[in-house]
C-alpha atoms as an extended CHARMM CRD file, in Angstrom:
* protein
*
       287  EXT
         1         1  UNK       CA            107.3870000000      111.0050000000      102.5090000000  PROA      1               0.0000000000
         2         2  UNK       CA            104.3020000000      111.2850000000      104.0020000000  PROA      2               0.0000000000
         3         3  UNK       CA            102.5750000000      114.5750000000      102.9410000000  PROA      3               0.0000000000
         4         4  UNK       CA             99.2530000000      116.6790000000      104.3250000000  PROA      4               0.0000000000
         5         5  UNK       CA             98.4020000000      117.2340000000      108.1560000000  PROA      5               0.0000000000
         6         6  UNK       CA             98.4700000000      114.3460000000      110.3760000000  PROA      6               0.0000000000
         7         7  UNK       CA             95.5380000000      113.8380000000      112.3720000000  PROA      7               0.0000000000
         8         8  UNK       CA             95.4990000000      113.3900000000      116.0910000000  PROA      8               0.0000000000
         9         9  UNK       CA             96.1960000000      109.4080000000      117.2410000000  PROA      9               0.0000000000
        10        10  UNK       CA             92.6580000000      109.7450000000      118.9560000000  PROA      10              0.0000000000
        11        11  UNK       CA             90.9750000000      110.7020000000      115.6450000000  PROA      11              0.0000000000
        12        12  UNK       CA             89.0270000000      107.9720000000      114.0320000000  PROA      12              0.0000000000
        13        13  UNK       CA             90.9250000000      107.9240000000      110.6640000000  PROA      13              0.0000000000
        14        14  UNK       CA             93.3550000000      110.2670000000      109.3380000000  PROA      14              0.0000000000
        15        15  UNK       CA             93.3180000000      110.8800000000      105.4860000000  PROA      15              0.0000000000
        16        16  UNK       CA             97.1100000000      111.0990000000      104.6610000000  PROA      16              0.0000000000
        17        17  UNK       CA             99.1670000000      110.7380000000      101.0200000000  PROA      17              0.0000000000
        18        18  UNK       CA            102.2590000000      108.8060000000      100.6320000000  PROA      18              0.0000000000
        19        19  UNK       CA            104.7150000000      110.0700000000       97.7320000000  PROA      19              0.0000000000
        20        20  UNK       CA            106.0960000000      106.5930000000       96.8790000000  PROA      20              0.0000000000
        21        21  UNK       CA            108.2560000000      108.3410000000       93.7510000000  PROA      21              0.0000000000
        22        22  UNK       CA            108.2430000000      111.4240000000       91.7210000000  PROA      22              0.0000000000
        23        23  UNK       CA            104.6690000000      110.3460000000       89.9430000000  PROA      23              0.0000000000
        24        24  UNK       CA            102.9620000000      108.2970000000       92.2050000000  PROA      24              0.0000000000
        25        25  UNK       CA            101.4940000000      109.2780000000       95.6470000000  PROA      25              0.0000000000
        26        26  UNK       CA             99.0070000000      107.1620000000       97.2600000000  PROA      26              0.0000000000
        27        27  UNK       CA             95.9030000000      107.5770000000       99.6570000000  PROA      27              0.0000000000
        28        28  UNK       CA             95.3500000000      106.1890000000      102.9020000000  PROA      28              0.0000000000
        29        29  UNK       CA             93.4660000000      106.1290000000      106.0670000000  PROA      29              0.0000000000
        30        30  UNK       CA             94.4510000000      104.8110000000      109.4400000000  PROA      30              0.0000000000
        31        31  UNK       CA             91.7370000000      103.9950000000      111.7780000000  PROA      31              0.0000000000
        32        32  UNK       CA             92.3270000000      102.1960000000      115.2100000000  PROA      32              0.0000000000
        33        33  UNK       CA             95.2470000000      100.9900000000      117.2770000000  PROA      33              0.0000000000
        34        34  UNK       CA             97.1730000000       97.9580000000      117.6880000000  PROA      34              0.0000000000
        35        35  UNK       CA             99.0930000000       95.9310000000      115.1270000000  PROA      35              0.0000000000
        36        36  UNK       CA             99.1410000000       97.2080000000      111.5550000000  PROA      36              0.0000000000
        37        37  UNK       CA             96.7090000000       95.8340000000      109.2150000000  PROA      37              0.0000000000
        38        38  UNK       CA             96.4320000000       97.2930000000      105.6590000000  PROA      38              0.0000000000
        39        39  UNK       CA             93.4740000000       96.4950000000      102.7890000000  PROA      39              0.0000000000
        40        40  UNK       CA             93.5820000000       96.4060000000       99.1740000000  PROA      40              0.0000000000
        41        41  UNK       CA             90.4460000000       97.4790000000       97.4700000000  PROA      41              0.0000000000
        42        42  UNK       CA             89.0780000000       95.7870000000       94.4330000000  PROA      42              0.0000000000
        43        43  UNK       CA             89.3480000000       96.9100000000       90.6450000000  PROA      43              0.0000000000
        44        44  UNK       CA             86.9140000000      100.1740000000       90.0210000000  PROA      44              0.0000000000
        45        45  UNK       CA             86.6740000000      100.9190000000       93.8570000000  PROA      45              0.0000000000
        46        46  UNK       CA             88.9020000000      102.7480000000       96.6650000000  PROA      46              0.0000000000
        47        47  UNK       CA             89.2970000000      102.8280000000      100.1240000000  PROA      47              0.0000000000
        48        48  UNK       CA             85.5690000000      103.6170000000      101.2060000000  PROA      48              0.0000000000
        49        49  UNK       CA             84.7360000000      100.3510000000       99.4780000000  PROA      49              0.0000000000
        50        50  UNK       CA             85.9390000000       99.2860000000      103.2910000000  PROA      50              0.0000000000
        51        51  UNK       CA             83.8180000000      101.7950000000      105.4470000000  PROA      51              0.0000000000
        52        52  UNK       CA             81.6040000000       98.8620000000      106.9080000000  PROA      52              0.0000000000
        53        53  UNK       CA             84.4760000000       96.7550000000      107.4610000000  PROA      53              0.0000000000
        54        54  UNK       CA             87.2620000000       99.3400000000      108.9420000000  PROA      54              0.0000000000
        55        55  UNK       CA             85.3350000000       99.8780000000      112.4780000000  PROA      55              0.0000000000
        56        56  UNK       CA             85.0920000000       96.7180000000      113.2570000000  PROA      56              0.0000000000
        57        57  UNK       CA             88.5320000000       95.5640000000      112.4940000000  PROA      57              0.0000000000
        58        58  UNK       CA             90.2400000000       98.7330000000      114.3380000000  PROA      58              0.0000000000
        59        59  UNK       CA             89.1530000000       97.2110000000      117.4250000000  PROA      59              0.0000000000
        60        60  UNK       CA             92.0630000000       95.0270000000      117.5150000000  PROA      60              0.0000000000
        61        61  UNK       CA             94.6010000000       96.6660000000      114.8610000000  PROA      61              0.0000000000
        62        62  UNK       CA             95.7820000000       99.7570000000      113.3130000000  PROA      62              0.0000000000
        63        63  UNK       CA             94.0820000000       99.6810000000      110.2910000000  PROA      63              0.0000000000
        64        64  UNK       CA             95.6730000000      101.1500000000      106.8140000000  PROA      64              0.0000000000
        65        65  UNK       CA             93.0180000000      101.5810000000      104.0690000000  PROA      65              0.0000000000
        66        66  UNK       CA             94.7030000000      102.4830000000      101.0530000000  PROA      66              0.0000000000
        67        67  UNK       CA             94.0330000000      103.5170000000       97.5640000000  PROA      67              0.0000000000
        68        68  UNK       CA             95.7110000000      101.2200000000       94.8470000000  PROA      68              0.0000000000
        69        69  UNK       CA             98.1240000000      103.1110000000       92.6120000000  PROA      69              0.0000000000
        70        70  UNK       CA             95.5410000000      105.1610000000       90.2890000000  PROA      70              0.0000000000
        71        71  UNK       CA             92.6040000000      104.3410000000       92.2880000000  PROA      71              0.0000000000
        72        72  UNK       CA             90.2280000000      106.4840000000       94.3590000000  PROA      72              0.0000000000
        73        73  UNK       CA             92.2050000000      109.4940000000       95.0050000000  PROA      73              0.0000000000
        74        74  UNK       CA             95.7240000000      107.9830000000       94.4770000000  PROA      74              0.0000000000
        75        75  UNK       CA             97.5220000000      109.2570000000       91.5850000000  PROA      75              0.0000000000
        76        76  UNK       CA             97.1580000000      108.3560000000       87.9900000000  PROA      76              0.0000000000
        77        77  UNK       CA            100.3500000000      108.2020000000       85.5440000000  PROA      77              0.0000000000
        78        78  UNK       CA             99.6740000000      106.8960000000       82.0180000000  PROA      78              0.0000000000
        79        79  UNK       CA            102.8840000000      105.7460000000       81.2870000000  PROA      79              0.0000000000
        80        80  UNK       CA            102.6170000000      103.1580000000       83.7520000000  PROA      80              0.0000000000
        81        81  UNK       CA            100.7550000000       99.5530000000       82.9490000000  PROA      81              0.0000000000
        82        82  UNK       CA             98.8480000000       99.1970000000       86.3440000000  PROA      82              0.0000000000
        83        83  UNK       CA             99.8030000000       95.3350000000       85.9690000000  PROA      83              0.0000000000
        84        84  UNK       CA             99.9790000000       93.3490000000       88.9430000000  PROA      84              0.0000000000
        85        85  UNK       CA            104.0410000000       93.7100000000       89.7840000000  PROA      85              0.0000000000
        86        86  UNK       CA            103.4190000000       97.5090000000       89.2650000000  PROA      86              0.0000000000
        87        87  UNK       CA            101.1430000000       97.3870000000       92.0130000000  PROA      87              0.0000000000
        88        88  UNK       CA            102.6730000000       94.8390000000       94.1930000000  PROA      88              0.0000000000
        89        89  UNK       CA            106.4090000000       97.1180000000       93.7840000000  PROA      89              0.0000000000
        90        90  UNK       CA            104.4010000000      100.3270000000       95.0760000000  PROA      90              0.0000000000
        91        91  UNK       CA            102.5990000000       98.3620000000       98.1330000000  PROA      91              0.0000000000
        92        92  UNK       CA            105.6620000000       97.3860000000       98.7450000000  PROA      92              0.0000000000
        93        93  UNK       CA            107.2550000000      100.9060000000       98.5480000000  PROA      93              0.0000000000
        94        94  UNK       CA            104.2480000000      101.8310000000      100.9150000000  PROA      94              0.0000000000
        95        95  UNK       CA            104.6240000000       99.4540000000      103.7500000000  PROA      95              0.0000000000
        96        96  UNK       CA            108.3900000000      100.4030000000      103.9180000000  PROA      96              0.0000000000
        97        97  UNK       CA            107.7060000000      104.4970000000      103.6590000000  PROA      97              0.0000000000
        98        98  UNK       CA            105.7080000000      103.5590000000      106.9410000000  PROA      98              0.0000000000
        99        99  UNK       CA            108.3890000000      101.1950000000      108.1940000000  PROA      99              0.0000000000
       100       100  UNK       CA            105.6320000000       98.9710000000      108.7530000000  PROA      100             0.0000000000
       101       101  UNK       CA            106.4140000000       95.0910000000      110.6720000000  PROA      101             0.0000000000
       102       102  UNK       CA            104.4240000000       92.6540000000      111.5260000000  PROA      102             0.0000000000
       103       103  UNK       CA            101.6390000000       93.1600000000      109.3060000000  PROA      103             0.0000000000
       104       104  UNK       CA             97.8530000000       91.7550000000      108.3170000000  PROA      104             0.0000000000
       105       105  UNK       CA             97.1850000000       91.4230000000      104.8210000000  PROA      105             0.0000000000
       106       106  UNK       CA             93.7710000000       92.1070000000      103.8510000000  PROA      106             0.0000000000
       107       107  UNK       CA             92.7190000000       92.1050000000       99.7590000000  PROA      107             0.0000000000
       108       108  UNK       CA             89.8700000000       91.4820000000       97.7900000000  PROA      108             0.0000000000
       109       109  UNK       CA             89.7240000000       90.5720000000       94.3460000000  PROA      109             0.0000000000
       110       110  UNK       CA             92.8560000000       92.0240000000       92.8510000000  PROA      110             0.0000000000
       111       111  UNK       CA             93.8670000000       93.5640000000       96.1490000000  PROA      111             0.0000000000
       112       112  UNK       CA             93.7880000000       89.9700000000       97.9020000000  PROA      112             0.0000000000
       113       113  UNK       CA             96.2900000000       88.8590000000       94.9550000000  PROA      113             0.0000000000
       114       114  UNK       CA             98.4810000000       91.6350000000       96.0770000000  PROA      114             0.0000000000
       115       115  UNK       CA             98.0630000000       91.1950000000       99.1180000000  PROA      115             0.0000000000
       116       116  UNK       CA             99.9150000000       87.3760000000       98.3640000000  PROA      116             0.0000000000
       117       117  UNK       CA            102.2490000000       88.8370000000       95.8040000000  PROA      117             0.0000000000
       118       118  UNK       CA            103.2050000000       91.3340000000       98.6270000000  PROA      118             0.0000000000
       119       119  UNK       CA            103.7980000000       88.5410000000      101.5120000000  PROA      119             0.0000000000
       120       120  UNK       CA            105.7980000000       86.7070000000       98.8710000000  PROA      120             0.0000000000
       121       121  UNK       CA            108.4250000000       89.6420000000       98.0760000000  PROA      121             0.0000000000
       122       122  UNK       CA            108.9610000000       90.9640000000      101.4940000000  PROA      122             0.0000000000
       123       123  UNK       CA            108.1900000000       87.5440000000      103.9130000000  PROA      123             0.0000000000
       124       124  UNK       CA            110.4310000000       89.6840000000      106.9530000000  PROA      124             0.0000000000
       125       125  UNK       CA            107.2460000000       92.0220000000      107.1440000000  PROA      125             0.0000000000
       126       126  UNK       CA            104.3150000000       90.1190000000      106.6450000000  PROA      126             0.0000000000
       127       127  UNK       CA            102.6000000000       88.2320000000      109.5830000000  PROA      127             0.0000000000
       128       128  UNK       CA             99.4240000000       86.8660000000      107.9900000000  PROA      128             0.0000000000
       129       129  UNK       CA             97.1420000000       86.8010000000      105.0150000000  PROA      129             0.0000000000
       130       130  UNK       CA             93.5800000000       87.3250000000      104.7220000000  PROA      130             0.0000000000
       131       131  UNK       CA             92.9610000000       86.9510000000      100.7010000000  PROA      131             0.0000000000
       132       132  UNK       CA             88.9410000000       87.5090000000       99.9460000000  PROA      132             0.0000000000
       133       133  UNK       CA             87.7710000000       86.4370000000       96.0960000000  PROA      133             0.0000000000
       134       134  UNK       CA             91.2630000000       86.2510000000       94.6000000000  PROA      134             0.0000000000
       135       135  UNK       CA             91.3200000000       87.5340000000       91.2040000000  PROA      135             0.0000000000
       136       136  UNK       CA             93.9440000000       85.0150000000       89.6150000000  PROA      136             0.0000000000
       137       137  UNK       CA             92.2540000000       82.9130000000       87.1160000000  PROA      137             0.0000000000
       138       138  UNK       CA             91.5360000000       84.8530000000       84.1950000000  PROA      138             0.0000000000
       139       139  UNK       CA             92.0600000000       83.4000000000       80.9140000000  PROA      139             0.0000000000
       140       140  UNK       CA             90.4410000000       86.2060000000       78.4480000000  PROA      140             0.0000000000
       141       141  UNK       CA             89.9100000000       89.8180000000       79.2190000000  PROA      141             0.0000000000
       142       142  UNK       CA             87.6710000000       90.8350000000       81.8230000000  PROA      142             0.0000000000
       143       143  UNK       CA             86.6070000000       87.3700000000       82.4060000000  PROA      143             0.0000000000
       144       144  UNK       CA             85.8760000000       87.5460000000       85.9330000000  PROA      144             0.0000000000
       145       145  UNK       CA             83.8240000000       90.4390000000       85.6200000000  PROA      145             0.0000000000
       146       146  UNK       CA             82.2700000000       89.1780000000       82.8810000000  PROA      146             0.0000000000
       147       147  UNK       CA             81.0770000000       86.1850000000       84.6950000000  PROA      147             0.0000000000
       148       148  UNK       CA             78.8760000000       88.2410000000       86.8150000000  PROA      148             0.0000000000
       149       149  UNK       CA             75.9810000000       88.7040000000       84.4460000000  PROA      149             0.0000000000
       150       150  UNK       CA             75.3210000000       88.9170000000       80.2060000000  PROA      150             0.0000000000
       151       151  UNK       CA             75.1980000000       92.9160000000       80.4400000000  PROA      151             0.0000000000
       152       152  UNK       CA             78.7050000000       92.7830000000       82.3010000000  PROA      152             0.0000000000
       153       153  UNK       CA             79.9020000000       90.2240000000       79.6170000000  PROA      153             0.0000000000
       154       154  UNK       CA             78.4760000000       92.7600000000       76.6540000000  PROA      154             0.0000000000
       155       155  UNK       CA             79.7780000000       95.8780000000       78.1690000000  PROA      155             0.0000000000
       156       156  UNK       CA             83.1400000000       94.6480000000       79.8120000000  PROA      156             0.0000000000
       157       157  UNK       CA             84.3360000000       92.6850000000       76.1530000000  PROA      157             0.0000000000
       158       158  UNK       CA             83.5090000000       95.7510000000       74.1650000000  PROA      158             0.0000000000
       159       159  UNK       CA             86.2660000000       98.0950000000       76.5390000000  PROA      159             0.0000000000
       160       160  UNK       CA             88.9400000000       96.0640000000       74.3640000000  PROA      160             0.0000000000
       161       161  UNK       CA             87.7820000000       96.9220000000       70.6200000000  PROA      161             0.0000000000
       162       162  UNK       CA             90.2620000000       99.3780000000       70.0880000000  PROA      162             0.0000000000
       163       163  UNK       CA             88.8720000000      103.1090000000       69.6750000000  PROA      163             0.0000000000
       164       164  UNK       CA             85.2670000000      101.7970000000       70.7250000000  PROA      164             0.0000000000
       165       165  UNK       CA             86.5970000000      100.6570000000       73.6780000000  PROA      165             0.0000000000
       166       166  UNK       CA             87.5050000000      104.0220000000       75.4480000000  PROA      166             0.0000000000
       167       167  UNK       CA             84.5920000000      105.8510000000       74.0750000000  PROA      167             0.0000000000
       168       168  UNK       CA             82.4730000000      103.0730000000       75.9560000000  PROA      168             0.0000000000
       169       169  UNK       CA             84.5430000000      103.2750000000       78.9750000000  PROA      169             0.0000000000
       170       170  UNK       CA             84.1690000000      107.4660000000       79.1500000000  PROA      170             0.0000000000
       171       171  UNK       CA             80.2310000000      107.5180000000       78.5280000000  PROA      171             0.0000000000
       172       172  UNK       CA             78.9730000000      104.9840000000       81.1720000000  PROA      172             0.0000000000
       173       173  UNK       CA             76.6920000000      106.1260000000       83.6380000000  PROA      173             0.0000000000
       174       174  UNK       CA             75.2850000000      105.0160000000       86.9010000000  PROA      174             0.0000000000
       175       175  UNK       CA             73.1990000000      102.8860000000       85.9440000000  PROA      175             0.0000000000
       176       176  UNK       CA             76.0520000000      100.8610000000       83.8260000000  PROA      176             0.0000000000
       177       177  UNK       CA             77.9950000000      100.9900000000       86.3910000000  PROA      177             0.0000000000
       178       178  UNK       CA             75.2030000000       99.1660000000       88.9990000000  PROA      178             0.0000000000
       179       179  UNK       CA             74.6580000000       96.8090000000       86.3160000000  PROA      179             0.0000000000
       180       180  UNK       CA             77.6550000000       95.2860000000       86.2690000000  PROA      180             0.0000000000
       181       181  UNK       CA             78.7660000000       95.7040000000       89.6030000000  PROA      181             0.0000000000
       182       182  UNK       CA             75.7880000000       93.9760000000       90.4080000000  PROA      182             0.0000000000
       183       183  UNK       CA             77.2560000000       91.1820000000       88.9580000000  PROA      183             0.0000000000
       184       184  UNK       CA             79.2960000000       91.0190000000       91.7890000000  PROA      184             0.0000000000
       185       185  UNK       CA             76.4770000000       90.6020000000       94.4730000000  PROA      185             0.0000000000
       186       186  UNK       CA             74.7540000000       87.3380000000       95.8110000000  PROA      186             0.0000000000
       187       187  UNK       CA             71.8990000000       90.1320000000       96.2900000000  PROA      187             0.0000000000
       188       188  UNK       CA             72.6280000000       93.1510000000       93.9110000000  PROA      188             0.0000000000
       189       189  UNK       CA             70.2730000000       95.1710000000       96.2090000000  PROA      189             0.0000000000
       190       190  UNK       CA             72.8920000000       95.2440000000       99.0070000000  PROA      190             0.0000000000
       191       191  UNK       CA             75.3750000000       97.5010000000       97.0090000000  PROA      191             0.0000000000
       192       192  UNK       CA             74.4110000000      100.7820000000       98.4860000000  PROA      192             0.0000000000
       193       193  UNK       CA             73.5260000000      103.7030000000       96.0030000000  PROA      193             0.0000000000
       194       194  UNK       CA             75.5270000000      106.3150000000       97.9460000000  PROA      194             0.0000000000
       195       195  UNK       CA             78.4910000000      104.1410000000       97.2700000000  PROA      195             0.0000000000
       196       196  UNK       CA             77.7080000000      103.9910000000       93.6790000000  PROA      196             0.0000000000
       197       197  UNK       CA             77.7890000000      107.5030000000       94.1970000000  PROA      197             0.0000000000
       198       198  UNK       CA             81.1320000000      107.8410000000       95.2740000000  PROA      198             0.0000000000
       199       199  UNK       CA             82.8790000000      105.2870000000       92.7030000000  PROA      199             0.0000000000
       200       200  UNK       CA             80.9690000000      106.7210000000       89.6750000000  PROA      200             0.0000000000
       201       201  UNK       CA             82.1460000000      110.4760000000       91.2580000000  PROA      201             0.0000000000
       202       202  UNK       CA             85.7390000000      108.7690000000       91.1040000000  PROA      202             0.0000000000
       203       203  UNK       CA             85.4340000000      107.4540000000       87.9200000000  PROA      203             0.0000000000
       204       204  UNK       CA             85.3910000000      111.0610000000       86.6970000000  PROA      204             0.0000000000
       205       205  UNK       CA             88.8680000000      112.1920000000       87.2910000000  PROA      205             0.0000000000
       206       206  UNK       CA             90.7340000000      112.7560000000       84.2540000000  PROA      206             0.0000000000
       207       207  UNK       CA             92.4000000000      109.8280000000       82.7440000000  PROA      207             0.0000000000
       208       208  UNK       CA             90.8330000000      107.6780000000       85.1960000000  PROA      208             0.0000000000
       209       209  UNK       CA             89.3700000000      105.3780000000       82.3100000000  PROA      209             0.0000000000
       210       210  UNK       CA             92.9890000000      105.0840000000       81.2360000000  PROA      210             0.0000000000
       211       211  UNK       CA             93.8950000000      102.9570000000       84.4760000000  PROA      211             0.0000000000
       212       212  UNK       CA             90.5360000000      101.1580000000       84.4300000000  PROA      212             0.0000000000
       213       213  UNK       CA             90.9710000000       99.5770000000       81.0820000000  PROA      213             0.0000000000
       214       214  UNK       CA             94.7220000000       99.4080000000       81.5670000000  PROA      214             0.0000000000
       215       215  UNK       CA             94.0410000000       96.8960000000       84.5230000000  PROA      215             0.0000000000
       216       216  UNK       CA             91.2960000000       94.9050000000       82.5100000000  PROA      216             0.0000000000
       217       217  UNK       CA             94.7130000000       94.6320000000       79.6610000000  PROA      217             0.0000000000
       218       218  UNK       CA             96.9600000000       93.3600000000       81.2640000000  PROA      218             0.0000000000
       219       219  UNK       CA             94.6590000000       90.2150000000       82.8660000000  PROA      219             0.0000000000
       220       220  UNK       CA             97.2910000000       87.5050000000       82.1550000000  PROA      220             0.0000000000
       221       221  UNK       CA             99.7560000000       89.8840000000       85.0010000000  PROA      221             0.0000000000
       222       222  UNK       CA             96.5530000000       88.5280000000       87.4910000000  PROA      222             0.0000000000
       223       223  UNK       CA             96.6320000000       84.9250000000       86.8820000000  PROA      223             0.0000000000
       224       224  UNK       CA            100.8260000000       84.7340000000       86.3890000000  PROA      224             0.0000000000
       225       225  UNK       CA            100.5210000000       86.0570000000       89.8320000000  PROA      225             0.0000000000
       226       226  UNK       CA             99.9060000000       82.3760000000       91.1340000000  PROA      226             0.0000000000
       227       227  UNK       CA            103.5320000000       81.8470000000       90.3210000000  PROA      227             0.0000000000
       228       228  UNK       CA            104.7370000000       83.9130000000       92.9590000000  PROA      228             0.0000000000
       229       229  UNK       CA            102.7190000000       82.0460000000       95.7370000000  PROA      229             0.0000000000
       230       230  UNK       CA            105.0380000000       79.4590000000       96.6230000000  PROA      230             0.0000000000
       231       231  UNK       CA            107.2710000000       81.9960000000       98.4920000000  PROA      231             0.0000000000
       232       232  UNK       CA            104.5360000000       83.1690000000      100.8940000000  PROA      232             0.0000000000
       233       233  UNK       CA            105.7140000000       82.1750000000      104.4270000000  PROA      233             0.0000000000
       234       234  UNK       CA            103.1570000000       83.5850000000      106.4670000000  PROA      234             0.0000000000
       235       235  UNK       CA             99.9620000000       82.0440000000      107.4190000000  PROA      235             0.0000000000
       236       236  UNK       CA             97.0130000000       82.7360000000      104.5470000000  PROA      236             0.0000000000
       237       237  UNK       CA             93.4490000000       82.4600000000      105.0130000000  PROA      237             0.0000000000
       238       238  UNK       CA             91.4100000000       82.2610000000      101.7320000000  PROA      238             0.0000000000
       239       239  UNK       CA             88.1170000000       83.6460000000      102.2790000000  PROA      239             0.0000000000
       240       240  UNK       CA             85.2860000000       83.2160000000       99.2480000000  PROA      240             0.0000000000
       241       241  UNK       CA             81.8250000000       84.2880000000       98.5990000000  PROA      241             0.0000000000
       242       242  UNK       CA             79.7400000000       81.4740000000       98.0830000000  PROA      242             0.0000000000
       243       243  UNK       CA             78.7280000000       83.2540000000       94.5510000000  PROA      243             0.0000000000
       244       244  UNK       CA             81.9370000000       84.2340000000       93.9470000000  PROA      244             0.0000000000
       245       245  UNK       CA             82.6150000000       84.6770000000       90.3300000000  PROA      245             0.0000000000
       246       246  UNK       CA             85.7410000000       82.3950000000       90.6310000000  PROA      246             0.0000000000
       247       247  UNK       CA             84.6830000000       78.2540000000       90.1500000000  PROA      247             0.0000000000
       248       248  UNK       CA             85.6780000000       75.6660000000       92.9120000000  PROA      248             0.0000000000
       249       249  UNK       CA             88.5750000000       73.9220000000       91.3840000000  PROA      249             0.0000000000
       250       250  UNK       CA             90.1440000000       77.4650000000       90.4240000000  PROA      250             0.0000000000
       251       251  UNK       CA             89.8810000000       78.2640000000       94.5610000000  PROA      251             0.0000000000
       252       252  UNK       CA             91.4190000000       74.9570000000       95.3390000000  PROA      252             0.0000000000
       253       253  UNK       CA             94.2250000000       75.6680000000       92.7760000000  PROA      253             0.0000000000
       254       254  UNK       CA             94.9280000000       78.7830000000       94.7230000000  PROA      254             0.0000000000
       255       255  UNK       CA             94.6350000000       77.0190000000       97.7640000000  PROA      255             0.0000000000
       256       256  UNK       CA             97.2980000000       73.9720000000       96.2660000000  PROA      256             0.0000000000
       257       257  UNK       CA             99.6560000000       76.8820000000       95.2610000000  PROA      257             0.0000000000
       258       258  UNK       CA             99.8740000000       78.3510000000       98.8300000000  PROA      258             0.0000000000
       259       259  UNK       CA            102.0780000000       76.6950000000      101.5910000000  PROA      259             0.0000000000
       260       260  UNK       CA             99.7770000000       77.1690000000      104.7080000000  PROA      260             0.0000000000
       261       261  UNK       CA             96.1820000000       78.2570000000      104.0740000000  PROA      261             0.0000000000
       262       262  UNK       CA             92.9980000000       77.6510000000      105.1010000000  PROA      262             0.0000000000
       263       263  UNK       CA             89.6180000000       78.2760000000      103.5270000000  PROA      263             0.0000000000
       264       264  UNK       CA             86.2630000000       79.7710000000      104.2330000000  PROA      264             0.0000000000
       265       265  UNK       CA             83.0740000000       79.4860000000      102.2310000000  PROA      265             0.0000000000
       266       266  UNK       CA             80.6220000000       82.6580000000      103.3090000000  PROA      266             0.0000000000
       267       267  UNK       CA             77.2270000000       81.5320000000      102.2830000000  PROA      267             0.0000000000
       268       268  UNK       CA             74.8980000000       84.1500000000      100.5520000000  PROA      268             0.0000000000
       269       269  UNK       CA             78.0370000000       86.0930000000       99.3020000000  PROA      269             0.0000000000
       270       270  UNK       CA             79.4620000000       87.1760000000       95.8690000000  PROA      270             0.0000000000
       271       271  UNK       CA             82.7140000000       88.6180000000       95.1470000000  PROA      271             0.0000000000
       272       272  UNK       CA             82.2450000000       91.8030000000       96.5490000000  PROA      272             0.0000000000
       273       273  UNK       CA             82.2390000000       90.2700000000      100.4480000000  PROA      273             0.0000000000
       274       274  UNK       CA             83.7630000000       93.1950000000      102.0730000000  PROA      274             0.0000000000
       275       275  UNK       CA             80.4640000000       95.3130000000      101.3770000000  PROA      275             0.0000000000
       276       276  UNK       CA             77.6520000000       92.4960000000      101.1200000000  PROA      276             0.0000000000
       277       277  UNK       CA             79.0380000000       90.6620000000      104.1470000000  PROA      277             0.0000000000
       278       278  UNK       CA             81.4860000000       92.6410000000      106.3150000000  PROA      278             0.0000000000
       279       279  UNK       CA             80.8130000000       91.0890000000      109.9330000000  PROA      279             0.0000000000
       280       280  UNK       CA             81.2970000000       87.6860000000      108.6690000000  PROA      280             0.0000000000
       281       281  UNK       CA             84.6860000000       88.6700000000      106.9410000000  PROA      281             0.0000000000
       282       282  UNK       CA             85.5320000000       90.2460000000      110.4310000000  PROA      282             0.0000000000
       283       283  UNK       CA             85.0520000000       87.4600000000      112.5610000000  PROA      283             0.0000000000
       284       284  UNK       CA             87.2540000000       85.6290000000      110.7990000000  PROA      284             0.0000000000
       285       285  UNK       CA             89.8370000000       87.7600000000      110.4560000000  PROA      285             0.0000000000
       286       286  UNK       CA             89.1870000000       88.5760000000      114.4250000000  PROA      286             0.0000000000
       287       287  UNK       CA             89.0870000000       85.0420000000      115.1640000000  PROA      287             0.0000000000
């Protein structure tokens, strides 16, 4: 079921909501014209994360940038786990609700993991997968983010502490969010202030911090997702920033878990490659 006004086909983007279930609605924007391509963002971000990548991909594809459950302006349900299976289930329902076929999946971080597991579950609907900086290697709470810098290690680690964790999440300032996210950039100065402001405003939504902490708390589900990679039939392109949080053996392990994968490394790029190096990401996808 699709809600809200539909824009004309010639408009550059169409903000729309899809009702996935009685408790879940996902916001997305459609841009461009061509075969379908779905963009799935990182934890703590939203579809605006891809604002520099979408115009480049929309030259060849109809791009569907989706707010993951509980993120951006998508609905929040505090009874849900927000683990990998839950996210995957809702993205598959999104694909079926719009009856998308021969889809190119592009995801960053947890979005990359969801793109791969979705391709495993509905191989008949997926044409190709581009997985950017897969977040599938954690061995502890917030492991990947905590590798960014000492400040991220301290703050993210504290979120798991009972009572204190929810308070710490709720009182985070823009400076704190910038410092933590900066650990995901080869050059932290490339995190745009206005984009950070969008993320921070969204983070002020009621119950948003429940989702934020839940995605971190279910860290085992992101690592366990690798067990589903064997079912991916579509060709996969793994793209890692040279300065991504993942380590080279972890990247190779992911590649080896896939039947048909190639791997690129982007120089002078960190975990948030769609923001830090969108032109190179687009070049690989469009080539």
